[in-house]
C-alpha positions as CSV (number, residue, x, y, z in Angstrom):
1,P,103.4,27.8,94.7
2,A,100.2,27.3,93.3
3,A,98.9,29.3,90.4
4,F,95.5,31.0,90.3
5,C,92.9,31.5,87.4
6,R,91.0,35.1,87.8
7,K,87.9,36.3,85.8
8,V,87.9,39.9,85.7
9,E,85.5,42.9,84.7
10,P,87.0,44.2,81.8
11,L,86.3,47.8,82.6
12,T,86.9,47.8,86.3
13,G,89.2,45.3,86.9
14,K,86.7,43.8,89.7
15,V,87.6,39.8,90.4
16,L,84.4,38.0,89.4
17,D,85.7,34.3,89.8
18,E,88.8,32.7,91.1
19,F,90.2,28.9,91.3
20,S,93.5,27.2,91.6
21,L,95.3,25.6,88.6
22,G,97.8,23.9,90.9
23,V,101.3,24.3,90.0
24,I,102.3,25.4,86.5
25,G,105.7,24.7,84.9
26,S,107.6,27.7,84.7
27,C,108.9,27.4,81.1
28,T,105.4,27.2,79.3
29,R,102.7,29.5,78.8
30,L,99.2,28.9,79.6
31,T,96.9,28.9,76.4
32,V,93.3,29.3,76.4
33,T,90.1,28.5,74.4
34,P,86.4,29.5,75.0
35,N,86.2,26.4,77.2
36,Q,89.3,25.4,78.5
37,F,92.7,26.4,79.8
38,Y,95.8,24.2,78.8
39,Y,99.2,24.0,80.4
40,R,102.2,22.1,81.8
41,P,102.0,21.0,85.5
42,G,105.1,21.8,87.6
43,G,107.7,19.4,88.8
44,G,109.2,18.4,85.6
45,E,106.6,16.4,84.4
46,G,106.1,15.5,80.6
47,R,102.3,15.9,80.4
48,T,99.4,18.4,79.7
49,V,96.6,19.4,81.8
50,Y,93.5,21.3,81.2
51,V,91.1,23.2,83.5
52,D,87.4,23.0,82.1
53,I,86.3,26.5,82.6
54,A,82.4,25.8,83.0
55,A,82.8,23.0,85.3
56,R,85.8,24.3,87.2
57,K,87.6,21.0,87.0
58,L,91.2,20.4,86.8
59,A,91.9,17.1,84.9
60,D,94.7,15.1,83.2
61,Y,94.5,15.5,79.4
62,E,97.3,14.0,77.8
63,G,99.9,12.0,79.7
64,V,102.5,11.6,77.2
65,V,103.1,15.1,75.8
66,R,104.0,18.3,77.4
67,P,103.6,21.7,75.7
68,G,106.6,23.3,74.4
69,C,108.6,25.8,76.0
70,F,107.5,29.4,75.7
71,D,104.6,28.5,73.4
72,G,102.4,26.0,75.1
73,V,100.1,23.7,73.5
74,V,98.2,25.5,70.4
75,P,94.4,25.2,70.1
76,A,93.1,25.6,66.6
77,N,90.9,23.7,63.7
78,G,88.8,21.8,66.5
79,R,92.4,20.3,67.6
80,L,95.4,20.7,69.8
81,Y,98.7,21.0,68.4
82,W,102.1,20.3,70.0
83,M,105.4,21.5,68.6
84,P,108.9,19.8,68.6
85,L,111.0,21.0,71.7
86,A,114.2,20.3,73.1
87,C,113.7,19.1,76.7
88,D,114.9,16.6,79.2
89,C,111.0,15.8,80.5
90,W,109.6,12.3,80.0
91,Q,107.3,12.8,77.1
92,V,107.1,11.5,73.4
93,H,108.8,14.0,71.1
94,G,107.7,15.5,67.7
95,T,105.0,17.4,66.2
96,F,101.4,16.1,67.4
97,S,97.8,17.2,66.3
98,M,95.2,15.4,68.3
99,A,91.5,15.5,67.8
100,P,88.4,14.3,69.9
101,R,88.1,10.4,69.4
102,S,84.7,8.8,69.6
103,A,84.0,7.0,72.8
104,L,85.7,3.6,73.1
105,K,82.8,0.9,72.7
106,E,82.1,-1.7,75.4
107,P,84.9,-4.5,75.7
108,K,84.3,-7.4,73.1
109,A,85.4,-10.8,72.8
110,P,88.7,-11.1,70.6
111,V,87.7,-11.5,67.0
112,E,89.0,-15.0,65.7
113,S,89.2,-16.4,62.3
114,P,87.3,-19.6,61.7
115,A,88.5,-22.8,63.5
116,W,92.2,-22.7,63.2
117,A,93.8,-25.1,60.5
118,A,96.1,-27.7,61.1
119,P,99.9,-27.4,60.3
120,A,101.7,-29.7,57.9
121,S,103.3,-31.3,60.9
122,S,102.5,-31.4,64.5
123,A,106.1,-32.3,65.8
124,P,106.9,-30.5,69.0
125,A,110.3,-29.0,69.9
126,S,113.3,-31.0,70.5
127,R,114.9,-30.6,74.1
128,D,117.7,-28.8,72.6
129,D,115.7,-26.5,70.5
130,W,115.2,-22.7,71.2
131,P,111.4,-22.7,70.7
132,M,110.5,-19.3,72.2
133,F,112.0,-16.1,73.8
134,R,114.6,-17.3,76.5
135,A,114.4,-20.9,75.5
136,S,110.7,-21.4,77.8
137,S,107.9,-19.8,79.1
138,A,109.6,-19.9,82.3
139,G,112.4,-17.7,80.7
140,T,114.9,-20.2,82.1
141,A,117.5,-19.3,79.0
142,T,119.0,-22.9,79.1
143,V,118.6,-25.9,77.1
144,P,120.6,-29.4,77.5
145,A,122.8,-29.0,74.3
146,A,126.4,-30.2,73.9
147,I,128.5,-27.4,72.8
148,G,132.1,-28.2,71.1
149,Q,135.5,-27.0,72.2
150,K,135.6,-24.4,69.2
151,A,133.2,-22.5,67.5
152,R,133.1,-21.2,63.9
153,E,130.4,-19.0,61.9
154,L,128.5,-21.2,59.6
155,W,126.8,-18.7,57.6
156,R,125.4,-14.9,57.8
157,R,122.4,-13.5,56.5
158,R,121.6,-9.7,56.3
159,L,117.7,-9.4,56.2
160,P,115.7,-6.4,55.1
161,G,112.9,-5.1,57.2
162,G,114.8,-3.0,59.8
163,D,115.4,-4.0,63.2
164,L,115.2,-7.7,63.9
165,T,113.7,-9.6,67.2
166,A,115.9,-12.2,68.9
167,P,115.7,-15.4,66.7
168,V,114.0,-18.9,67.9
169,C,114.9,-22.2,66.6
170,A,113.1,-25.2,66.2
171,K,113.3,-28.4,64.0
172,G,116.0,-27.2,62.1
173,R,114.6,-23.6,61.3
174,V,115.1,-20.1,62.6
175,F,112.3,-17.8,63.2
176,V,112.8,-14.0,63.5
177,G,110.6,-10.9,63.2
178,A,111.2,-7.3,62.4
179,T,109.8,-3.8,62.7
180,D,108.4,-3.9,59.1
181,G,105.9,-6.4,60.5
182,T,107.7,-9.4,58.7
183,V,108.3,-12.9,60.3
184,R,110.7,-15.0,58.7
185,A,112.0,-18.6,58.4
186,L,115.6,-19.5,57.5
187,D,117.1,-22.8,57.3
188,A,119.4,-23.0,60.5
189,A,122.0,-25.2,58.2
190,N,122.6,-22.3,55.6
191,G,120.6,-19.3,56.3
192,K,118.3,-19.7,53.4
193,I,115.0,-17.9,53.7
194,L,112.3,-20.2,53.4
195,W,109.2,-18.5,53.7
196,Q,108.2,-15.2,54.9
197,V,104.7,-13.6,56.3
198,S,103.8,-10.1,56.8
199,S,101.4,-8.3,59.3
200,H,100.3,-4.7,59.1
201,A,102.6,-3.2,61.9
202,A,105.9,-4.0,63.7
203,V,106.7,-7.1,65.1
204,L,108.7,-6.2,68.3
205,H,109.2,-9.5,70.2
206,P,110.4,-13.0,69.1
207,P,107.8,-15.5,67.9
208,A,107.1,-18.8,69.5
209,Y,107.1,-22.2,68.0
210,W,104.6,-24.8,69.2
211,N,103.8,-28.1,67.5
212,G,104.4,-27.2,64.0
213,R,103.0,-23.9,64.7
214,V,104.9,-20.2,64.8
215,I,102.8,-17.8,67.0
216,F,103.5,-14.2,67.2
217,G,102.0,-10.9,68.1
218,S,102.1,-7.7,65.8
219,C,101.6,-4.1,66.7
220,D,98.4,-4.0,64.5
221,G,97.1,-5.7,67.3
222,V,96.4,-9.2,66.0
223,L,97.8,-12.6,67.2
224,Y,98.8,-14.4,64.3
225,C,99.2,-18.3,63.9
226,V,101.3,-19.9,60.7
227,D,102.3,-23.1,59.7
228,A,106.1,-23.6,60.4
229,Y,106.7,-25.4,57.5
230,D,105.3,-22.9,54.7
231,G,104.1,-19.8,56.7
232,R,100.6,-20.5,55.8
233,V,98.5,-18.6,58.0
234,L,96.4,-21.1,60.3
235,G,94.5,-18.6,62.1
236,R,94.5,-15.2,63.8
237,A,92.8,-13.2,66.5
238,E,92.0,-9.6,66.7
239,L,93.0,-8.6,70.3
240,A,92.6,-5.1,70.0
241,P,88.9,-3.6,70.9
242,E,88.8,-1.7,67.9
243,K,90.8,-0.6,64.6
244,R,92.5,2.3,65.6
245,F,96.2,3.1,64.6
246,V,98.4,5.8,65.7
247,N,101.9,7.2,65.0
248,I,104.4,5.5,67.3
249,M,108.0,6.5,66.6
250,D,107.3,7.3,62.9
251,Q,105.3,4.1,62.4
252,L,101.6,3.3,62.5
253,M,100.8,1.0,65.0
254,S,97.4,-0.1,66.7
255,A,96.6,1.7,70.1
256,W,96.6,-1.4,71.4
257,P,99.9,-3.0,70.0
258,L,100.9,-6.6,70.9
259,G,104.3,-5.5,71.6
260,G,105.3,-8.0,74.5
261,G,105.5,-11.3,72.8
262,V,103.5,-14.7,73.2
263,V,104.3,-17.0,76.3
264,L,102.9,-20.6,75.5
265,S,102.2,-23.2,78.2
266,E,103.1,-27.0,77.3
267,D,99.7,-27.5,76.1
268,G,99.7,-24.6,73.7
269,T,97.7,-22.2,75.8
């Protein structure tokens, strides 16, 4: 059943105003400031909604965090605080403090570096290379390569930097990203690290090789293009609309991370 908010005369109890709050989750408390009510909606949803008292407006406030059981969201110091909770609701877990943000500026064109430099070699990937995630932009996950009857391990390399992306391979080199924001190139013959280049946040998706270039997106909101030969930065494009970093799973990332990787057409688009 729907819950109602009532404004009453403190001396007499006379109801002065009343409006619906919708369905409130039974395990969280309603918390109040002079201007707003905060609570968790019913239905097992992991979110926080608010009621603007003056406007009598019910609206979503935060879609990824719900108030903790029995305490609710805590308004203090001009901020809202969410405390840790043990719950199977769908929400981001942890301790959060959120403050009003500045209005998002009008969308702008991506900020690019000057004309991107040329790589040392513009050699295209071979037919039996694996230059991007699942081998091709179509995700075929196949290449025309001959495989012997017996397989044996040639080398093994333990890399620093947290969790690794899937590797890609082209022109005798293996390229792999990591959650520390680093992309490394290894010699496919012996596993020797040939170069490494770092971004400002995690790299969660494999890089892509195209004509002597290695292109990857980072969770800092930037698209990078580096030379496949020596890791020299050839160009970059800031795709996030503004530089704003947030805490995601104990790592600072752009509010607009490039977490989905790069897909390239044959002409490099």
